C-alpha positions in Angstrom: 28.2 -5.4 15.7 25.7 -2.7 14.8 22.0 -3.4 14.1 21.0 -2.5 10.5 18.8 0.6 10.5 15.6 0.3 8.6 15.4 2.9 5.9 12.0 4.2 4.8 11.0 3.9 1.1 9.2 6.6 -0.9 5.9 5.7 -2.5 3.0 7.6 -4.1 -0.3 6.9 -2.3 -3.4 8.3 -4.0 -1.2 10.9 -5.8 0.5 12.0 -2.6 4.1 11.2 -1.7 4.5 9.1 1.4 7.4 7.3 3.2 7.0 4.1 5.0 9.1 1.3 6.5 6.3 -1.2 5.8 7.2 -3.1 2.7 4.3 -5.5 3.1 1.2 -4.3 1.5 -1.2 -5.5 4.2 0.8 -3.8 6.9 1.1 -0.6 4.8 -2.7 -0.5 4.3 -3.3 -1.0 8.0 -0.9 1.8 8.8 -3.1 4.1 6.7 -6.4 2.9 8.1 -7.5 0.4 5.4 -8.1 -2.8 7.4 -11.6 -3.8 6.5 -14.2 -2.7 4.1 -14.7 -2.6 0.4 -11.7 -1.2 -1.5 -9.5 -2.0 -4.4 -5.8 -1.6 -4.5 -4.0 -0.7 -7.7 -0.2 -0.6 -7.8 1.5 0.7 -10.9 -1.7 0.2 -12.9 -2.2 -3.4 -11.8 -5.1 -4.5 -9.5 -3.8 -6.4 -6.6 -6.2 -9.2 -5.4 -7.2 -9.0 -1.8 -5.9 -12.5 -1.3 -2.4 -11.3 -2.3 -2.3 -8.3 0.1 -0.6 -10.3 2.9 2.3 -11.4 0.6 2.7 -8.5 -1.8 6.0 -6.6 -1.3 6.2 -2.9 -2.0 9.1 -1.3 -3.7 10.4 2.3 -3.7 8.6 4.4 -6.2 5.5 2.3 -6.4 2.3 4.2 -7.3 -0.5 3.0 -5.1 -4.2 3.9 -5.5 -6.8 2.7 -3.0 -10.3 3.0 -4.5 -13.6 2.6 -2.8 -16.8 1.8 -4.7 -19.3 4.6 -5.0 -23.0 3.7 -4.9 -25.8 5.8 -5.9 -28.6 6.1 -8.3 
């Protein structure tokens, strides 16, 4: 019996193509350095609440934007 190989999925992250084997949003964000701090995640034009990051499942072709607030005066 052979182990099933994990196939990467293709996504768009901040307008750049990426591949990942992380289908969980929280793991994907950590993989790209977004662990803590103030940021908003938008997937396919929908804001994903921070409370949903740990359960949200990514799909091939998802368009992900990670936005940080800009302060100034």
